[in-house]
PDBQT receptor file of N, H, CA, C and O in Angstrom, charges set to zero:
ATOM      1  N   MET A   1       4.838 -32.048 -37.153  1.00  0.00    +0.000 N 
ATOM      2  CA  MET A   1       5.922 -32.350 -38.045  1.00  0.00    +0.000 C 
ATOM      3  C   MET A   1       5.448 -33.282 -39.156  1.00  0.00    +0.000 C 
ATOM      4  O   MET A   1       5.835 -33.123 -40.313  1.00  0.00    +0.000 OA
ATOM      5  N   ALA A   2       4.614 -34.249 -38.802  1.00  0.00    +0.000 N 
ATOM      6  H   ALA A   2       4.299 -34.377 -37.861  1.00  0.00    +0.000 HD
ATOM      7  CA  ALA A   2       4.109 -35.180 -39.815  1.00  0.00    +0.000 C 
ATOM      8  C   ALA A   2       3.332 -34.434 -40.895  1.00  0.00    +0.000 C 
ATOM      9  O   ALA A   2       3.466 -34.737 -42.081  1.00  0.00    +0.000 OA
ATOM     10  N   THR A   3       2.529 -33.470 -40.492  1.00  0.00    +0.000 N 
ATOM     11  H   THR A   3       2.421 -33.224 -39.528  1.00  0.00    +0.000 HD
ATOM     12  CA  THR A   3       1.753 -32.688 -41.460  1.00  0.00    +0.000 C 
ATOM     13  C   THR A   3       2.680 -31.899 -42.372  1.00  0.00    +0.000 C 
ATOM     14  O   THR A   3       2.474 -31.851 -43.585  1.00  0.00    +0.000 OA
ATOM     15  N   MET A   4       3.699 -31.281 -41.789  1.00  0.00    +0.000 N 
ATOM     16  H   MET A   4       3.866 -31.320 -40.804  1.00  0.00    +0.000 HD
ATOM     17  CA  MET A   4       4.652 -30.496 -42.588  1.00  0.00    +0.000 C 
ATOM     18  C   MET A   4       5.368 -31.365 -43.606  1.00  0.00    +0.000 C 
ATOM     19  O   MET A   4       5.653 -30.916 -44.716  1.00  0.00    +0.000 OA
ATOM     20  N   LEU A   5       5.661 -32.608 -43.237  1.00  0.00    +0.000 N 
ATOM     21  H   LEU A   5       5.429 -32.973 -42.335  1.00  0.00    +0.000 HD
ATOM     22  CA  LEU A   5       6.372 -33.516 -44.135  1.00  0.00    +0.000 C 
ATOM     23  C   LEU A   5       5.446 -34.315 -45.036  1.00  0.00    +0.000 C 
ATOM     24  O   LEU A   5       5.889 -34.936 -46.002  1.00  0.00    +0.000 OA
ATOM     25  N   GLY A   6       4.157 -34.296 -44.715  1.00  0.00    +0.000 N 
ATOM     26  H   GLY A   6       3.797 -33.791 -43.930  1.00  0.00    +0.000 HD
ATOM     27  CA  GLY A   6       3.190 -35.043 -45.512  1.00  0.00    +0.000 C 
ATOM     28  C   GLY A   6       3.292 -36.541 -45.303  1.00  0.00    +0.000 C 
ATOM     29  O   GLY A   6       3.066 -37.324 -46.226  1.00  0.00    +0.000 OA
ATOM     30  N   ILE A   7       3.636 -36.939 -44.074  1.00  0.00    +0.000 N 
ATOM     31  H   ILE A   7       3.819 -36.304 -43.324  1.00  0.00    +0.000 HD
ATOM     32  CA  ILE A   7       3.754 -38.355 -43.759  1.00  0.00    +0.000 C 
ATOM     33  C   ILE A   7       2.938 -38.687 -42.512  1.00  0.00    +0.000 C 
ATOM     34  O   ILE A   7       2.427 -37.790 -41.842  1.00  0.00    +0.000 OA
ATOM     35  N   ARG A   8       2.819 -39.972 -42.205  1.00  0.00    +0.000 N 
ATOM     36  H   ARG A   8       3.234 -40.701 -42.749  1.00  0.00    +0.000 HD
ATOM     37  CA  ARG A   8       2.043 -40.397 -41.044  1.00  0.00    +0.000 C 
ATOM     38  C   ARG A   8       2.795 -40.107 -39.748  1.00  0.00    +0.000 C 
ATOM     39  O   ARG A   8       4.025 -40.154 -39.711  1.00  0.00    +0.000 OA
ATOM     40  N   LEU A   9       2.060 -39.813 -38.704  1.00  0.00    +0.000 N 
ATOM     41  H   LEU A   9       1.061 -39.775 -38.733  1.00  0.00    +0.000 HD
ATOM     42  CA  LEU A   9       2.635 -39.558 -37.389  1.00  0.00    +0.000 C 
ATOM     43  C   LEU A   9       3.465 -40.749 -36.920  1.00  0.00    +0.000 C 
ATOM     44  O   LEU A   9       4.513 -40.576 -36.296  1.00  0.00    +0.000 OA
ATOM     45  N   ALA A  10       2.998 -41.947 -37.219  1.00  0.00    +0.000 N 
ATOM     46  H   ALA A  10       2.148 -42.088 -37.726  1.00  0.00    +0.000 HD
ATOM     47  CA  ALA A  10       3.741 -43.149 -36.817  1.00  0.00    +0.000 C 
ATOM     48  C   ALA A  10       5.145 -43.162 -37.422  1.00  0.00    +0.000 C 
ATOM     49  O   ALA A  10       6.089 -43.630 -36.786  1.00  0.00    +0.000 OA
ATOM     50  N   SER A  11       5.287 -42.655 -38.638  1.00  0.00    +0.000 N 
ATOM     51  H   SER A  11       4.520 -42.275 -39.155  1.00  0.00    +0.000 HD
ATOM     52  CA  SER A  11       6.599 -42.605 -39.287  1.00  0.00    +0.000 C 
ATOM     53  C   SER A  11       7.521 -41.623 -38.579  1.00  0.00    +0.000 C 
ATOM     54  O   SER A  11       8.706 -41.900 -38.396  1.00  0.00    +0.000 OA
ATOM     55  N   VAL A  12       6.979 -40.480 -38.184  1.00  0.00    +0.000 N 
ATOM     56  H   VAL A  12       6.016 -40.256 -38.333  1.00  0.00    +0.000 HD
ATOM     57  CA  VAL A  12       7.767 -39.489 -37.446  1.00  0.00    +0.000 C 
ATOM     58  C   VAL A  12       8.191 -40.076 -36.105  1.00  0.00    +0.000 C 
ATOM     59  O   VAL A  12       9.349 -39.948 -35.708  1.00  0.00    +0.000 OA
ATOM     60  N   SER A  13       7.267 -40.712 -35.416  1.00  0.00    +0.000 N 
ATOM     61  H   SER A  13       6.327 -40.816 -35.739  1.00  0.00    +0.000 HD
ATOM     62  CA  SER A  13       7.580 -41.304 -34.111  1.00  0.00    +0.000 C 
ATOM     63  C   SER A  13       8.654 -42.372 -34.234  1.00  0.00    +0.000 C 
ATOM     64  O   SER A  13       9.560 -42.434 -33.403  1.00  0.00    +0.000 OA
ATOM     65  N   LYS A  14       8.570 -43.209 -35.252  1.00  0.00    +0.000 N 
ATOM     66  H   LYS A  14       7.834 -43.159 -35.927  1.00  0.00    +0.000 HD
ATOM     67  CA  LYS A  14       9.554 -44.268 -35.447  1.00  0.00    +0.000 C 
ATOM     68  C   LYS A  14      10.942 -43.675 -35.699  1.00  0.00    +0.000 C 
ATOM     69  O   LYS A  14      11.923 -44.106 -35.094  1.00  0.00    +0.000 OA
ATOM     70  N   ALA A  15      11.023 -42.687 -36.594  1.00  0.00    +0.000 N 
ATOM     71  H   ALA A  15      10.226 -42.337 -37.086  1.00  0.00    +0.000 HD
ATOM     72  CA  ALA A  15      12.306 -42.046 -36.892  1.00  0.00    +0.000 C 
ATOM     73  C   ALA A  15      12.852 -41.327 -35.662  1.00  0.00    +0.000 C 
ATOM     74  O   ALA A  15      14.043 -41.419 -35.363  1.00  0.00    +0.000 OA
ATOM     75  N   ALA A  16      11.988 -40.618 -34.955  1.00  0.00    +0.000 N 
ATOM     76  H   ALA A  16      11.021 -40.543 -35.197  1.00  0.00    +0.000 HD
ATOM     77  CA  ALA A  16      12.411 -39.895 -33.754  1.00  0.00    +0.000 C 
ATOM     78  C   ALA A  16      12.919 -40.854 -32.688  1.00  0.00    +0.000 C 
ATOM     79  O   ALA A  16      13.905 -40.565 -32.011  1.00  0.00    +0.000 OA
ATOM     80  N   ASN A  17      12.258 -41.985 -32.535  1.00  0.00    +0.000 N 
ATOM     81  H   ASN A  17      11.457 -42.221 -33.085  1.00  0.00    +0.000 HD
ATOM     82  CA  ASN A  17      12.706 -42.977 -31.555  1.00  0.00    +0.000 C 
ATOM     83  C   ASN A  17      14.069 -43.556 -31.922  1.00  0.00    +0.000 C 
ATOM     84  O   ASN A  17      14.896 -43.791 -31.040  1.00  0.00    +0.000 OA
ATOM     85  N   LEU A  18      14.311 -43.787 -33.194  1.00  0.00    +0.000 N 
ATOM     86  H   LEU A  18      13.639 -43.596 -33.910  1.00  0.00    +0.000 HD
ATOM     87  CA  LEU A  18      15.616 -44.288 -33.631  1.00  0.00    +0.000 C 
ATOM     88  C   LEU A  18      16.711 -43.267 -33.340  1.00  0.00    +0.000 C 
ATOM     89  O   LEU A  18      17.789 -43.621 -32.863  1.00  0.00    +0.000 OA
ATOM     90  N   LEU A  19      16.429 -42.000 -33.629  1.00  0.00    +0.000 N 
ATOM     91  H   LEU A  19      15.553 -41.712 -34.016  1.00  0.00    +0.000 HD
ATOM     92  CA  LEU A  19      17.408 -40.949 -33.368  1.00  0.00    +0.000 C 
ATOM     93  C   LEU A  19      17.617 -40.740 -31.874  1.00  0.00    +0.000 C 
ATOM     94  O   LEU A  19      18.723 -40.431 -31.432  1.00  0.00    +0.000 OA
ATOM     95  N   GLN A  20      16.562 -40.909 -31.108  1.00  0.00    +0.000 N 
ATOM     96  H   GLN A  20      15.663 -41.160 -31.467  1.00  0.00    +0.000 HD
ATOM     97  CA  GLN A  20      16.672 -40.782 -29.656  1.00  0.00    +0.000 C 
ATOM     98  C   GLN A  20      17.482 -41.945 -29.079  1.00  0.00    +0.000 C 
ATOM     99  O   GLN A  20      18.309 -41.743 -28.190  1.00  0.00    +0.000 OA
ATOM    100  N   ASP A  21      17.249 -43.152 -29.577  1.00  0.00    +0.000 N 
ATOM    101  H   ASP A  21      16.577 -43.316 -30.299  1.00  0.00    +0.000 HD
ATOM    102  CA  ASP A  21      18.010 -44.324 -29.122  1.00  0.00    +0.000 C 
ATOM    103  C   ASP A  21      19.503 -44.166 -29.424  1.00  0.00    +0.000 C 
ATOM    104  O   ASP A  21      20.347 -44.711 -28.712  1.00  0.00    +0.000 OA
ATOM    105  N   ALA A  22      19.820 -43.421 -30.481  1.00  0.00    +0.000 N 
ATOM    106  H   ALA A  22      19.135 -42.979 -31.059  1.00  0.00    +0.000 HD
ATOM    107  CA  ALA A  22      21.213 -43.165 -30.851  1.00  0.00    +0.000 C 
ATOM    108  C   ALA A  22      21.783 -41.961 -30.098  1.00  0.00    +0.000 C 
ATOM    109  O   ALA A  22      22.924 -41.564 -30.334  1.00  0.00    +0.000 OA
ATOM    110  N   HIS A  23      20.987 -41.381 -29.191  1.00  0.00    +0.000 N 
ATOM    111  H   HIS A  23      20.060 -41.704 -29.000  1.00  0.00    +0.000 HD
ATOM    112  CA  HIS A  23      21.383 -40.225 -28.376  1.00  0.00    +0.000 C 
ATOM    113  C   HIS A  23      21.705 -38.990 -29.217  1.00  0.00    +0.000 C 
ATOM    114  O   HIS A  23      22.558 -38.181 -28.851  1.00  0.00    +0.000 OA
ATOM    115  N   LEU A  24      21.008 -38.858 -30.352  1.00  0.00    +0.000 N 
ATOM    116  H   LEU A  24      20.315 -39.515 -30.649  1.00  0.00    +0.000 HD
ATOM    117  CA  LEU A  24      21.193 -37.698 -31.215  1.00  0.00    +0.000 C 
ATOM    118  C   LEU A  24      20.185 -36.601 -30.896  1.00  0.00    +0.000 C 
ATOM    119  O   LEU A  24      20.479 -35.414 -31.039  1.00  0.00    +0.000 OA
ATOM    120  N   ILE A  25      18.984 -37.011 -30.459  1.00  0.00    +0.000 N 
ATOM    121  H   ILE A  25      18.745 -37.975 -30.342  1.00  0.00    +0.000 HD
ATOM    122  CA  ILE A  25      17.935 -36.059 -30.108  1.00  0.00    +0.000 C 
ATOM    123  C   ILE A  25      17.226 -36.532 -28.841  1.00  0.00    +0.000 C 
ATOM    124  O   ILE A  25      17.359 -37.682 -28.422  1.00  0.00    +0.000 OA
ATOM    125  N   ARG A  26      16.472 -35.615 -28.247  1.00  0.00    +0.000 N 
ATOM    126  H   ARG A  26      16.364 -34.680 -28.587  1.00  0.00    +0.000 HD
ATOM    127  CA  ARG A  26      15.502 -35.971 -27.213  1.00  0.00    +0.000 C 
ATOM    128  C   ARG A  26      14.151 -35.585 -27.795  1.00  0.00    +0.000 C 
ATOM    129  O   ARG A  26      13.989 -34.474 -28.300  1.00  0.00    +0.000 OA
ATOM    130  N   TYR A  27      13.190 -36.481 -27.729  1.00  0.00    +0.000 N 
ATOM    131  H   TYR A  27      13.321 -37.383 -27.319  1.00  0.00    +0.000 HD
ATOM    132  CA  TYR A  27      11.884 -36.280 -28.351  1.00  0.00    +0.000 C 
ATOM    133  C   TYR A  27      10.805 -36.666 -27.369  1.00  0.00    +0.000 C 
ATOM    134  O   TYR A  27      10.717 -37.820 -26.950  1.00  0.00    +0.000 OA
ATOM    135  N   GLN A  28       9.967 -35.682 -26.995  1.00  0.00    +0.000 N 
ATOM    136  H   GLN A  28      10.038 -34.745 -27.335  1.00  0.00    +0.000 HD
ATOM    137  CA  GLN A  28       8.832 -36.011 -26.155  1.00  0.00    +0.000 C 
ATOM    138  C   GLN A  28       7.726 -34.997 -26.392  1.00  0.00    +0.000 C 
ATOM    139  O   GLN A  28       7.954 -33.789 -26.458  1.00  0.00    +0.000 OA
ATOM    140  N   ARG A  29       6.525 -35.532 -26.518  1.00  0.00    +0.000 N 
ATOM    141  H   ARG A  29       6.339 -36.514 -26.465  1.00  0.00    +0.000 HD
ATOM    142  CA  ARG A  29       5.329 -34.723 -26.734  1.00  0.00    +0.000 C 
ATOM    143  C   ARG A  29       5.488 -33.698 -27.853  1.00  0.00    +0.000 C 
ATOM    144  O   ARG A  29       5.079 -32.544 -27.726  1.00  0.00    +0.000 OA
ATOM    145  N   GLY A  30       6.087 -34.144 -28.939  1.00  0.00    +0.000 N 
ATOM    146  H   GLY A  30       6.419 -35.081 -29.042  1.00  0.00    +0.000 HD
ATOM    147  CA  GLY A  30       6.220 -33.290 -30.110  1.00  0.00    +0.000 C 
ATOM    148  C   GLY A  30       7.334 -32.274 -30.024  1.00  0.00    +0.000 C 
ATOM    149  O   GLY A  30       7.511 -31.489 -30.955  1.00  0.00    +0.000 OA
ATOM    150  N   GLN A  31       8.096 -32.256 -28.938  1.00  0.00    +0.000 N 
ATOM    151  H   GLN A  31       7.952 -32.893 -28.181  1.00  0.00    +0.000 HD
ATOM    152  CA  GLN A  31       9.209 -31.322 -28.795  1.00  0.00    +0.000 C 
ATOM    153  C   GLN A  31      10.516 -32.057 -29.056  1.00  0.00    +0.000 C 
ATOM    154  O   GLN A  31      10.768 -33.115 -28.480  1.00  0.00    +0.000 OA
ATOM    155  N   VAL A  32      11.343 -31.492 -29.925  1.00  0.00    +0.000 N 
ATOM    156  H   VAL A  32      11.138 -30.633 -30.393  1.00  0.00    +0.000 HD
ATOM    157  CA  VAL A  32      12.610 -32.109 -30.293  1.00  0.00    +0.000 C 
ATOM    158  C   VAL A  32      13.751 -31.241 -29.782  1.00  0.00    +0.000 C 
ATOM    159  O   VAL A  32      13.783 -30.035 -30.026  1.00  0.00    +0.000 OA
ATOM    160  N   THR A  33      14.688 -31.864 -29.073  1.00  0.00    +0.000 N 
ATOM    161  H   THR A  33      14.662 -32.844 -28.875  1.00  0.00    +0.000 HD
ATOM    162  CA  THR A  33      15.902 -31.185 -28.631  1.00  0.00    +0.000 C 
ATOM    163  C   THR A  33      17.081 -31.913 -29.259  1.00  0.00    +0.000 C 
ATOM    164  O   THR A  33      17.225 -33.125 -29.099  1.00  0.00    +0.000 OA
ATOM    165  N   ILE A  34      17.918 -31.181 -29.968  1.00  0.00    +0.000 N 
ATOM    166  H   ILE A  34      17.801 -30.197 -30.098  1.00  0.00    +0.000 HD
ATOM    167  CA  ILE A  34      19.086 -31.773 -30.608  1.00  0.00    +0.000 C 
ATOM    168  C   ILE A  34      20.186 -31.901 -29.559  1.00  0.00    +0.000 C 
ATOM    169  O   ILE A  34      20.584 -30.914 -28.941  1.00  0.00    +0.000 OA
ATOM    170  N   LEU A  35      20.670 -33.116 -29.366  1.00  0.00    +0.000 N 
ATOM    171  H   LEU A  35      20.348 -33.918 -29.868  1.00  0.00    +0.000 HD
ATOM    172  CA  LEU A  35      21.722 -33.391 -28.393  1.00  0.00    +0.000 C 
ATOM    173  C   LEU A  35      23.101 -33.467 -29.032  1.00  0.00    +0.000 C 
ATOM    174  O   LEU A  35      24.100 -33.119 -28.401  1.00  0.00    +0.000 OA
ATOM    175  N   ASP A  36      23.162 -33.921 -30.279  1.00  0.00    +0.000 N 
ATOM    176  H   ASP A  36      22.351 -34.204 -30.791  1.00  0.00    +0.000 HD
ATOM    177  CA  ASP A  36      24.434 -34.121 -30.971  1.00  0.00    +0.000 C 
ATOM    178  C   ASP A  36      24.259 -33.723 -32.433  1.00  0.00    +0.000 C 
ATOM    179  O   ASP A  36      23.924 -34.550 -33.281  1.00  0.00    +0.000 OA
ATOM    180  N   ARG A  37      24.490 -32.445 -32.710  1.00  0.00    +0.000 N 
ATOM    181  H   ARG A  37      24.762 -31.773 -32.021  1.00  0.00    +0.000 HD
ATOM    182  CA  ARG A  37      24.266 -31.946 -34.076  1.00  0.00    +0.000 C 
ATOM    183  C   ARG A  37      25.190 -32.621 -35.093  1.00  0.00    +0.000 C 
ATOM    184  O   ARG A  37      24.751 -33.001 -36.178  1.00  0.00    +0.000 OA
ATOM    185  N   ALA A  38      26.467 -32.768 -34.741  1.00  0.00    +0.000 N 
ATOM    186  H   ALA A  38      26.824 -32.459 -33.859  1.00  0.00    +0.000 HD
ATOM    187  CA  ALA A  38      27.410 -33.395 -35.675  1.00  0.00    +0.000 C 
ATOM    188  C   ALA A  38      26.980 -34.835 -35.978  1.00  0.00    +0.000 C 
ATOM    189  O   ALA A  38      27.029 -35.271 -37.128  1.00  0.00    +0.000 OA
ATOM    190  N   GLY A  39      26.565 -35.555 -34.960  1.00  0.00    +0.000 N 
ATOM    191  H   GLY A  39      26.525 -35.201 -34.026  1.00  0.00    +0.000 HD
ATOM    192  CA  GLY A  39      26.103 -36.918 -35.158  1.00  0.00    +0.000 C 
ATOM    193  C   GLY A  39      24.835 -36.975 -35.987  1.00  0.00    +0.000 C 
ATOM    194  O   GLY A  39      24.668 -37.868 -36.818  1.00  0.00    +0.000 OA
ATOM    195  N   LEU A  40      23.939 -36.017 -35.762  1.00  0.00    +0.000 N 
ATOM    196  H   LEU A  40      24.075 -35.292 -35.088  1.00  0.00    +0.000 HD
ATOM    197  CA  LEU A  40      22.695 -35.951 -36.520  1.00  0.00    +0.000 C 
ATOM    198  C   LEU A  40      22.978 -35.655 -37.985  1.00  0.00    +0.000 C 
ATOM    199  O   LEU A  40      22.370 -36.255 -38.872  1.00  0.00    +0.000 OA
ATOM    200  N   GLU A  41      23.900 -34.729 -38.243  1.00  0.00    +0.000 N 
ATOM    201  H   GLU A  41      24.394 -34.241 -37.523  1.00  0.00    +0.000 HD
ATOM    202  CA  GLU A  41      24.279 -34.424 -39.626  1.00  0.00    +0.000 C 
ATOM    203  C   GLU A  41      24.912 -35.636 -40.295  1.00  0.00    +0.000 C 
ATOM    204  O   GLU A  41      24.675 -35.896 -41.474  1.00  0.00    +0.000 OA
ATOM    205  N   GLN A  42      25.713 -36.370 -39.543  1.00  0.00    +0.000 N 
ATOM    206  H   GLN A  42      25.906 -36.159 -38.585  1.00  0.00    +0.000 HD
ATOM    207  CA  GLN A  42      26.354 -37.562 -40.107  1.00  0.00    +0.000 C 
ATOM    208  C   GLN A  42      25.329 -38.654 -40.415  1.00  0.00    +0.000 C 
ATOM    209  O   GLN A  42      25.499 -39.420 -41.364  1.00  0.00    +0.000 OA
ATOM    210  N   ALA A  43      24.275 -38.722 -39.618  1.00  0.00    +0.000 N 
ATOM    211  H   ALA A  43      24.137 -38.100 -38.847  1.00  0.00    +0.000 HD
ATOM    212  CA  ALA A  43      23.229 -39.727 -39.833  1.00  0.00    +0.000 C 
ATOM    213  C   ALA A  43      22.310 -39.363 -40.998  1.00  0.00    +0.000 C 
ATOM    214  O   ALA A  43      21.619 -40.225 -41.541  1.00  0.00    +0.000 OA
ATOM    215  N   ALA A  44      22.303 -38.080 -41.382  1.00  0.00    +0.000 N 
ATOM    216  H   ALA A  44      22.864 -37.380 -40.941  1.00  0.00    +0.000 HD
ATOM    217  CA  ALA A  44      21.425 -37.612 -42.462  1.00  0.00    +0.000 C 
ATOM    218  C   ALA A  44      21.950 -38.089 -43.818  1.00  0.00    +0.000 C 
ATOM    219  O   ALA A  44      23.126 -38.422 -43.972  1.00  0.00    +0.000 OA
ATOM    220  N   CYS A  45      21.053 -38.110 -44.780  1.00  0.00    +0.000 N 
ATOM    221  H   CYS A  45      20.098 -37.839 -44.656  1.00  0.00    +0.000 HD
ATOM    222  CA  CYS A  45      21.472 -38.474 -46.134  1.00  0.00    +0.000 C 
ATOM    223  C   CYS A  45      22.335 -37.355 -46.726  1.00  0.00    +0.000 C 
ATOM    224  O   CYS A  45      22.409 -36.255 -46.177  1.00  0.00    +0.000 OA
ATOM    225  N   GLU A  46      22.979 -37.652 -47.847  1.00  0.00    +0.000 N 
ATOM    226  H   GLU A  46      22.919 -38.545 -48.293  1.00  0.00    +0.000 HD
ATOM    227  CA  GLU A  46      23.855 -36.664 -48.476  1.00  0.00    +0.000 C 
ATOM    228  C   GLU A  46      23.111 -35.416 -48.931  1.00  0.00    +0.000 C 
ATOM    229  O   GLU A  46      23.733 -34.374 -49.139  1.00  0.00    +0.000 OA
ATOM    230  N   CYS A  47      21.789 -35.500 -49.090  1.00  0.00    +0.000 N 
ATOM    231  H   CYS A  47      21.284 -36.347 -48.921  1.00  0.00    +0.000 HD
ATOM    232  CA  CYS A  47      21.021 -34.343 -49.529  1.00  0.00    +0.000 C 
ATOM    233  C   CYS A  47      21.095 -33.204 -48.499  1.00  0.00    +0.000 C 
ATOM    234  O   CYS A  47      21.011 -32.035 -48.874  1.00  0.00    +0.000 OA
ATOM    235  N   TYR A  48      21.250 -33.531 -47.213  1.00  0.00    +0.000 N 
ATOM    236  H   TYR A  48      21.319 -34.481 -46.909  1.00  0.00    +0.000 HD
ATOM    237  CA  TYR A  48      21.371 -32.483 -46.199  1.00  0.00    +0.000 C 
ATOM    238  C   TYR A  48      22.591 -31.614 -46.486  1.00  0.00    +0.000 C 
ATOM    239  O   TYR A  48      22.502 -30.386 -46.480  1.00  0.00    +0.000 OA
ATOM    240  N   ARG A  49      23.720 -32.251 -46.735  1.00  0.00    +0.000 N 
ATOM    241  H   ARG A  49      23.792 -33.249 -46.740  1.00  0.00    +0.000 HD
ATOM    242  CA  ARG A  49      24.946 -31.496 -46.999  1.00  0.00    +0.000 C 
ATOM    243  C   ARG A  49      24.829 -30.678 -48.274  1.00  0.00    +0.000 C 
ATOM    244  O   ARG A  49      25.304 -29.543 -48.329  1.00  0.00    +0.000 OA
ATOM    245  N   LEU A  50      24.207 -31.239 -49.295  1.00  0.00    +0.000 N 
ATOM    246  H   LEU A  50      23.821 -32.161 -49.251  1.00  0.00    +0.000 HD
ATOM    247  CA  LEU A  50      24.037 -30.505 -50.550  1.00  0.00    +0.000 C 
ATOM    248  C   LEU A  50      23.152 -29.276 -50.350  1.00  0.00    +0.000 C 
ATOM    249  O   LEU A  50      23.476 -28.191 -50.833  1.00  0.00    +0.000 OA
ATOM    250  N   ILE A  51      22.051 -29.440 -49.648  1.00  0.00    +0.000 N 
ATOM    251  H   ILE A  51      21.788 -30.321 -49.256  1.00  0.00    +0.000 HD
ATOM    252  CA  ILE A  51      21.139 -28.326 -49.407  1.00  0.00    +0.000 C 
ATOM    253  C   ILE A  51      21.803 -27.277 -48.526  1.00  0.00    +0.000 C 
ATOM    254  O   ILE A  51      21.674 -26.080 -48.784  1.00  0.00    +0.000 OA
ATOM    255  N   ASN A  52      22.505 -27.712 -47.499  1.00  0.00    +0.000 N 
ATOM    256  H   ASN A  52      22.609 -28.684 -47.290  1.00  0.00    +0.000 HD
ATOM    257  CA  ASN A  52      23.169 -26.783 -46.592  1.00  0.00    +0.000 C 
ATOM    258  C   ASN A  52      24.251 -25.981 -47.317  1.00  0.00    +0.000 C 
ATOM    259  O   ASN A  52      24.383 -24.776 -47.106  1.00  0.00    +0.000 OA
ATOM    260  N   THR A  53      25.014 -26.649 -48.160  1.00  0.00    +0.000 N 
ATOM    261  H   THR A  53      24.907 -27.628 -48.331  1.00  0.00    +0.000 HD
ATOM    262  CA  THR A  53      26.055 -25.972 -48.942  1.00  0.00    +0.000 C 
ATOM    263  C   THR A  53      25.434 -24.947 -49.888  1.00  0.00    +0.000 C 
ATOM    264  O   THR A  53      25.936 -23.830 -50.008  1.00  0.00    +0.000 OA
ATOM    265  N   GLU A  54      24.360 -25.318 -50.549  1.00  0.00    +0.000 N 
ATOM    266  H   GLU A  54      23.952 -26.226 -50.452  1.00  0.00    +0.000 HD
ATOM    267  CA  GLU A  54      23.688 -24.403 -51.472  1.00  0.00    +0.000 C 
ATOM    268  C   GLU A  54      23.092 -23.210 -50.726  1.00  0.00    +0.000 C 
ATOM    269  O   GLU A  54      23.173 -22.078 -51.205  1.00  0.00    +0.000 OA
ATOM    270  N   LEU A  55      22.503 -23.448 -49.579  1.00  0.00    +0.000 N 
ATOM    271  H   LEU A  55      22.437 -24.367 -49.190  1.00  0.00    +0.000 HD
ATOM    272  CA  LEU A  55      21.942 -22.366 -48.771  1.00  0.00    +0.000 C 
ATOM    273  C   LEU A  55      23.043 -21.396 -48.348  1.00  0.00    +0.000 C 
ATOM    274  O   LEU A  55      22.861 -20.182 -48.432  1.00  0.00    +0.000 OA
ATOM    275  N   ASP A  56      24.183 -21.921 -47.892  1.00  0.00    +0.000 N 
ATOM    276  H   ASP A  56      24.330 -22.907 -47.823  1.00  0.00    +0.000 HD
ATOM    277  CA  ASP A  56      25.301 -21.071 -47.527  1.00  0.00    +0.000 C 
ATOM    278  C   ASP A  56      25.766 -20.234 -48.713  1.00  0.00    +0.000 C 
ATOM    279  O   ASP A  56      26.078 -19.053 -48.562  1.00  0.00    +0.000 OA
ATOM    280  N   ARG A  57      25.811 -20.847 -49.885  1.00  0.00    +0.000 N 
ATOM    281  H   ARG A  57      25.557 -21.807 -50.007  1.00  0.00    +0.000 HD
ATOM    282  CA  ARG A  57      26.258 -20.128 -51.095  1.00  0.00    +0.000 C 
ATOM    283  C   ARG A  57      25.293 -18.994 -51.435  1.00  0.00    +0.000 C 
ATOM    284  O   ARG A  57      25.719 -17.903 -51.813  1.00  0.00    +0.000 OA
ATOM    285  N   LEU A  58      23.992 -19.255 -51.298  1.00  0.00    +0.000 N 
ATOM    286  H   LEU A  58      23.646 -20.141 -50.991  1.00  0.00    +0.000 HD
ATOM    287  CA  LEU A  58      22.995 -18.249 -51.646  1.00  0.00    +0.000 C 
ATOM    288  C   LEU A  58      22.936 -17.104 -50.652  1.00  0.00    +0.000 C 
ATOM    289  O   LEU A  58      22.579 -15.984 -51.018  1.00  0.00    +0.000 OA
ATOM    290  N   LEU A  59      23.276 -17.366 -49.414  1.00  0.00    +0.000 N 
ATOM    291  H   LEU A  59      23.566 -18.276 -49.117  1.00  0.00    +0.000 HD
ATOM    292  CA  LEU A  59      23.174 -16.330 -48.376  1.00  0.00    +0.000 C 
ATOM    293  C   LEU A  59      24.427 -15.480 -48.232  1.00  0.00    +0.000 C 
ATOM    294  O   LEU A  59      24.438 -14.514 -47.469  1.00  0.00    +0.000 OA
ATOM    295  N   VAL A  60      25.484 -15.833 -48.963  1.00  0.00    +0.000 N 
ATOM    296  H   VAL A  60      25.475 -16.618 -49.582  1.00  0.00    +0.000 HD
ATOM    297  CA  VAL A  60      26.739 -15.060 -48.877  1.00  0.00    +0.000 C 
ATOM    298  C   VAL A  60      26.693 -13.892 -49.821  1.00  0.00    +0.000 C 
ATOM    299  O   VAL A  60      27.650 -13.122 -49.897  1.00  0.00    +0.000 OA
TER     300      VAL A  60
Protein backbone atom coordinates (compact mmCIF):
# COMPACT_ATOMS: atom_id res chain seq x y z
CA MET A 1 0.00 0.00 0.00
CA ALA A 2 2.85 2.38 0.81
CA THR A 3 4.32 1.85 -2.65
CA MET A 4 0.96 2.46 -4.32
CA LEU A 5 0.56 5.71 -2.39
CA GLY A 6 4.19 6.75 -2.72
CA ILE A 7 4.66 7.12 1.02
CA ARG A 8 6.71 5.44 3.75
CA LEU A 9 5.52 2.18 5.28
CA ALA A 10 5.70 3.81 8.71
CA SER A 11 3.08 6.34 7.59
CA VAL A 12 0.72 3.58 6.43
CA SER A 13 1.22 1.70 9.70
CA LYS A 14 0.54 4.81 11.77
CA ALA A 15 -2.66 5.63 9.86
CA ALA A 16 -3.81 2.00 9.95
CA ASN A 17 -3.21 1.82 13.69
CA LEU A 18 -5.27 4.97 14.27
CA LEU A 19 -8.13 3.57 12.20
CA GLN A 20 -7.85 0.23 13.98
CA ASP A 21 -7.91 1.93 17.40
CA ALA A 22 -11.14 3.64 16.29
CA HIS A 23 -12.56 0.17 15.39
CA LEU A 24 -13.00 1.19 11.75
CA ILE A 25 -10.64 -1.42 10.29
CA ARG A 26 -8.68 -4.50 11.26
CA TYR A 27 -5.09 -4.39 9.99
CA GLN A 28 -2.54 -7.16 10.27
CA ARG A 29 0.33 -8.27 8.08
CA GLY A 30 -0.69 -5.97 5.27
CA GLN A 31 -4.29 -7.23 5.17
CA VAL A 32 -7.04 -4.69 5.77
CA THR A 33 -10.59 -5.62 6.77
CA ILE A 34 -13.17 -2.84 6.89
CA LEU A 35 -15.26 -3.14 10.05
CA ASP A 36 -17.30 0.08 9.84
CA ARG A 37 -17.61 1.50 6.33
CA ALA A 38 -19.88 4.39 7.34
CA GLY A 39 -17.48 5.37 10.10
CA LEU A 40 -14.52 5.09 7.75
CA GLU A 41 -16.24 7.30 5.18
CA GLN A 42 -17.03 9.83 7.89
CA ALA A 43 -13.38 9.85 9.01
CA ALA A 44 -12.19 10.46 5.42
CA CYS A 45 -11.59 13.92 4.06
CA GLU A 46 -14.23 15.59 1.88
CA CYS A 47 -12.30 14.53 -1.23
CA TYR A 48 -13.59 10.95 -0.75
CA ARG A 49 -17.19 12.08 -1.12
CA LEU A 50 -16.36 14.26 -4.11
CA ILE A 51 -14.53 11.44 -5.90
CA ASN A 52 -17.22 8.91 -5.05
CA THR A 53 -19.98 11.21 -6.31
CA GLU A 54 -18.09 11.87 -9.55
CA LEU A 55 -17.42 8.15 -10.06
CA ASP A 56 -21.12 7.39 -9.58
CA ARG A 57 -22.01 10.11 -12.10
CA LEU A 58 -19.58 8.74 -14.68
CA LEU A 59 -20.72 5.14 -14.32
CA VAL A 60 -24.44 5.88 -14.75
